[in-house]
C-alpha positions in Angstrom: 29.3 1.6 33.9 29.6 4.1 36.8 31.4 7.4 37.2 33.0 6.4 40.5 30.0 7.4 42.7 28.5 4.8 45.1 25.2 3.5 43.9 22.6 3.5 46.8 21.1 0.1 47.3 18.7 1.0 50.2 21.0 0.1 53.1 23.2 2.7 54.8 26.5 2.1 56.5 25.6 4.5 59.4 22.1 5.5 60.3 21.1 9.0 61.0 20.8 8.1 64.7 24.4 6.8 64.6 25.5 10.1 63.1 23.6 12.2 65.7 25.0 10.1 68.6 28.6 10.4 67.3 28.1 14.2 67.0 26.6 14.5 70.5 29.7 12.6 71.8 31.9 15.4 70.4 30.0 18.6 70.9 28.8 20.5 73.9 25.1 19.9 74.6 23.3 22.5 76.7 20.2 22.1 78.8 17.5 24.8 78.3 18.7 26.5 81.5 22.3 26.5 80.3 21.2 27.9 76.9 19.3 30.7 78.7 22.4 31.5 80.8 24.6 31.4 77.7 22.2 33.7 75.9 22.1 36.1 78.9 25.9 36.1 78.9 26.0 37.2 75.3 25.9 34.0 73.3 24.1 34.1 69.9 21.3 31.6 69.6 21.1 30.3 66.1 18.0 28.5 64.8 19.0 26.0 62.1 15.4 24.8 61.3 13.9 25.1 57.9 12.2 28.5 57.2 8.8 26.7 57.0 9.2 25.5 60.6 10.1 28.9 61.8 7.1 30.5 60.0 4.8 27.8 61.3 6.0 27.5 64.9 7.8 30.8 65.7 11.3 31.0 67.2 13.2 32.0 70.3 13.1 35.8 70.6 16.5 37.3 69.6 17.8 34.2 67.9 19.3 34.4 64.4 17.9 32.1 61.7 20.6 30.2 59.7 19.0 27.2 57.9 20.9 24.0 58.2 21.3 23.8 54.4 23.2 27.1 54.3 25.0 26.9 57.6 28.6 26.1 56.4 28.3 28.9 53.7 26.9 31.5 56.1 29.6 30.8 58.7 32.6 30.7 56.3 34.2 34.2 56.0 35.5 33.2 52.5 32.1 32.2 51.2 30.1 34.7 49.1 27.1 33.9 51.4 28.9 34.7 54.6 26.9 36.4 57.4 29.3 38.5 59.5 27.1 38.2 62.7 27.7 34.4 62.7 31.5 34.5 62.5 31.9 37.5 64.9 29.8 36.0 67.8 31.9 35.0 70.8 29.7 32.0 71.5 27.2 30.2 69.3 24.4 28.1 70.6 22.5 26.2 67.8 19.1 24.7 68.1 16.6 22.9 65.9 13.3 21.1 66.7 14.6 18.2 68.7 18.4 18.7 68.9 19.4 16.2 66.2 20.1 18.7 63.3 21.7 21.1 65.7 24.1 18.4 67.0 25.1 17.6 63.5 25.5 21.3 62.7 27.6 21.9 65.8 29.8 19.0 64.8 30.2 20.4 61.3 31.1 23.8 62.6 33.7 22.2 65.0 35.1 20.4 61.9 35.4 23.8 60.3 37.6 24.9 63.2 35.1 26.7 65.4 35.6 26.1 69.1 32.9 28.4 70.5 29.9 26.3 69.5 27.3 24.3 71.4 23.8 23.0 70.8 20.6 22.8 72.8 19.5 19.2 73.8 15.8 18.7 73.1 15.8 21.8 70.8 12.9 24.2 70.3 10.4 21.4 71.3 12.0 21.2 74.8 12.3 25.0 75.0 8.5 25.4 74.5 7.8 22.5 76.9 9.7 24.3 79.6 7.8 27.5 79.0 10.5 29.4 77.1 9.3 32.6 75.3 8.5 32.1 71.6 7.8 34.7 68.9 4.4 34.4 67.3 4.3 32.2 64.2 3.6 34.0 60.9 -0.1 33.9 60.0 -0.9 31.4 57.3 -2.4 32.7 54.1 -5.8 31.2 53.3 -6.4 30.2 49.7 -9.9 30.6 48.4 
């Protein structure tokens, strides 16, 4: 007997790659140069990576960290977790490590009604590869 939920059998109807491709077909993808220009014009860069990634690898200076798992709640003005800086920005540019999560996140925000959102193709990895500035990672604690 089930309670109406689908029981996962190992196969998925759509792969994660399919979901990312579908999102990328519907959202604006910026190059690193375009992301820099958008930031310089006042866009808010939003890092959607996990906090452990940010601590381990650093982040783009001046960006705002909004982890992917909380994104919808932090952007929604009716949510008790709302962050005003996110809903008040004129233009939002999301990034993650490779551009996959940020594409999905941008699509989700568009589905929520936002029209001022884009994401960075290649993400933080591409940003670093092209010599973009990065904040220093947090020092790791040594356990003795």
